[in-house]
Structures are given as structure tokens and as C-alpha cells.
GULUMRO-621221 format. One record per residue: x negated, y, z negated of N, C-alpha, C in turn; residue in three letters. Coordinates in steps of 0.1 Angstrom, whole numbers, plus 5000, padded with zeros to 4 digits. Layout:
REM GULUMRO-621221
XYZXYZXYZALA...
END
This chain:
REM GULUMRO-621221
499249885000500050005000499150135000UNK499550225008498750345009498950444998UNK498050534996498150644986499250744990UNK499850814981500850914984500151024992UNK500851075002500251185010501251295010UNK500851415013501651535013502651525025UNK503951525022504851525033505151665038UNK505451755028505751895032505451985020UNK505152105023504852215013505852325015UNK506752355006507752465008507452584999UNK507552695004507652824996509152834993UNK509452834980510852834976511252974972UNK512153034979512553174976513553164964UNK513053184952513953174941514853304940UNK516153284939517053394938517153434923UNK516353534919516353574905517153714904UNK517853754914518553884914519653884903UNK520153764899521253764889520653754875UNK519353734874518753714861518453844854UNK518653854841518253974834516753984834UNK516254104832514854134832514054054822UNK514754014811514053944800514053794802UNK514753744813514753604815513353544819UNK513053434813511653384816511353354831UNK512353334839512053304853512053434862UNK512353544856512453664864511053694870UNK511053714883509753754890508853634893UNK509253514889508453404892508653354906UNK507553294912507653244926507353094925UNK507853014935507752874934507252814947UNK506352714946505952634958506252494954UNK506752414963507152274961506252184970UNK505452104964504552014972505251874971UNK505751824983506551704983505651594988UNK505651474981504751364985505551254992UNK504851164998505551055006506150944996UNK505750944984506250854974506150914960UNK506650844950506650894937505250894931UNK505050994922503750994915504050934901UNK503050854897503250784884503050894873UNK504050904864504051004854502850984844UNK502350854843501250834834499950884839UNK499850934852498650984858498651134857UNK499651194851499651344848499651354833UNK499551474828499451494814500851454807UNK500851424794502051384788503151484788UNK502851614790503951714791504351734805UNK503951644814504251654829503451754836UNK502551824829501751934836500751864845UNK500451924856499551864865498351954867UNK497151894867495851974869495351944883UNK494552034888493852014901494452094912UNK495552164911496152244921495552394921UNK495452454932495052594933495752654945UNK495952794944496552864954495652984958UNK495653024970494853144974495553224985UNK495153344987495753434996496853514990UNK497053634995498153724990498053754975UNK496853754970496653774955497553674947UNK497753554952498553454945497953414932UNK498753394922498253354909499153234905UNK498453124902499153004897499253004882UNK500452994877500552994862500852854856UNK501552774864501752634859502052544871UNK501752414869502052314879502552194871UNK503652134875504152014868504951924878UNK505051794873505751694881507251724880UNK507951724891509351744891510051624884UNK510751654874511351544866512851534867UNK513451594877514851584880515051594895UNK516051544901516351554915516751694918UNK516251754929516851884933517151884948UNK517851984952518251994966517652124971UNK517052124983516552244989517252265002UNK517552385006518152415019517352515027UNK517552515040516752595049517552685057UNK517352815056518052915064519552895064UNK520152885076521552875077522052725076UNK521152635075521552495075522452465062UNK523552405064524352375052523952245045UNK523452155053522952025047521652045040UNK521752015027520452035019519651905020UNK518451915016517551795016517251765001UNK517551634998517351594984515851564982UNK515351604971514051574967514051504953UNK513651374953513851284942512851324931UNK513251294918512351314907510951244909UNK509951304905508551244905507951244919UNK508651294930508051284943507551424947UNK507551524938507051654941506451714929UNK505451804932504851894922505352034924UNK505852094913506352234913505252324909UNK504852424917503852524914504652654911UNK504352714899504952834895503952944894UNK504253064899503253174898503753304903UNK502853384907503153524912502553544926UNK503153634934502753674947502653554957UNK503553454955503553344965504353394977UNK504053354989504853365001504453255010UNK505053255022504853145031503453135037UNK502653235034501253235039500253195029UNK500653155017499753125006499152985009UNK497852965007497252835009497352754996UNK497552624997497652534986496652424987UNK495952404976494952294976495052214963UNK494452084964494451994953493151924953UNK492551904941491251844939491551704933UNK491151594940491551464936490751414924UNK489751494919489051444907489951444895UNK491151504896492151504885492951374884UNK492851284894493451154893494851124894UNK495651224900497051194902497251074911UNK498150984908498250854916499650804916UNK499950704925501250634925501250524915UNK502250444914502450334904501450224906UNK500850214919499850114922498450164920UNK498250274914496950344911496250394924UNK497050414934496450474946496450624944UNK495250684944495050824941495450914953UNK496151024949496351134959495051194963UNK494751204975493451254980493451404980UNK492251464979492151614979492751664992UNK493451774992493951835004493951985003UNK494052055015494052195015495052225026UNK496252285022497352315032497252465035UNK496752495048496552635052497652675062UNK498452585067499552615076500552705069UNK501252775078502452855072503352765065UNK503752795053504652705046506152715051UNK506852605050508252615053508952695042UNK509952775045510652855035511952775032UNK512152755019513352685015514052765003UNK515252725001516052784989516552674981UNK516752704968517252604959517952674947UNK518852604941519552664929518752634916UNK517652554918516852504907516052624901UNK516052634888515152734881514252664872UNK512952704871511952634864512352604849UNK513152684843513452664829514652574827UNK515252524838516352434836516052304829UNK514752254830514452134823513452164812UNK
END
């Protein structure tokens, strides 16, 4: 069985316009790194936080990265059909100054792997990211 590979990287345009200024998600940006298969929760830290990711370009700042622990749906532009993203198949990156031109990279020395111990290999995604929308907010879980 092969190691998990990156299927898609989305810049998620969080709609925080309805949030009060004091809300913890106000002003946060999100990038979703979706893998070809589930990541084994035992290969990330106990609090589901993930190490090894970095962002660059547009003065982007990464504040946290964690394994998605619930299913979410993302939608694209005017498409009504959303795309389901299953728990543990994506890493959520939260930070500031993200946009679709931000580069995302991962260093495999941090050991994230699937259930068969196949490690996710280092990668650097420099293509323009797909833009998606979701009703998910980081503090929901």
C-alpha cells in the first residue's frame, strides 16, 4: 500500500463577517490540505496538532495546524454540490494573510503517516490553490 499523497490544497474563504470582533475566529484564514487516505492520529501529537507544515508568500503566518477530526463539506464558487472531506483525511492550517497564492510545504521528518506506517513525504505546493468555502469554523471542535 502506498503512502498518503496530497490530493488537493484549498484556500478556504472563511466567512467571518457575522462574527463579533471578539470571536476567536475573527480574522483567521484557513488552508485545507487533503490527502489520498486517512492519517493515523497516533502519528500526530495527542492534541491532534501537526508539526512540519509551513506557509510562505503574501506575508502569510501559520498559527496552528491540526488533523481534521470531523467531517466537513467544502463548496466551490456557484456549485451547489459540496465535496465531503472525511475526518482524518485533511490537515487544517490556520493563520493570517492566507490567499490562493500562498505556498504550502511539509517536512517529512515529523513522521505523519497512515495506519500502515507509510509516511507522508515532504512536499511543496506552489501552484495557485483552489478556492473553497465552508461553514466550518476552527473553534467548532
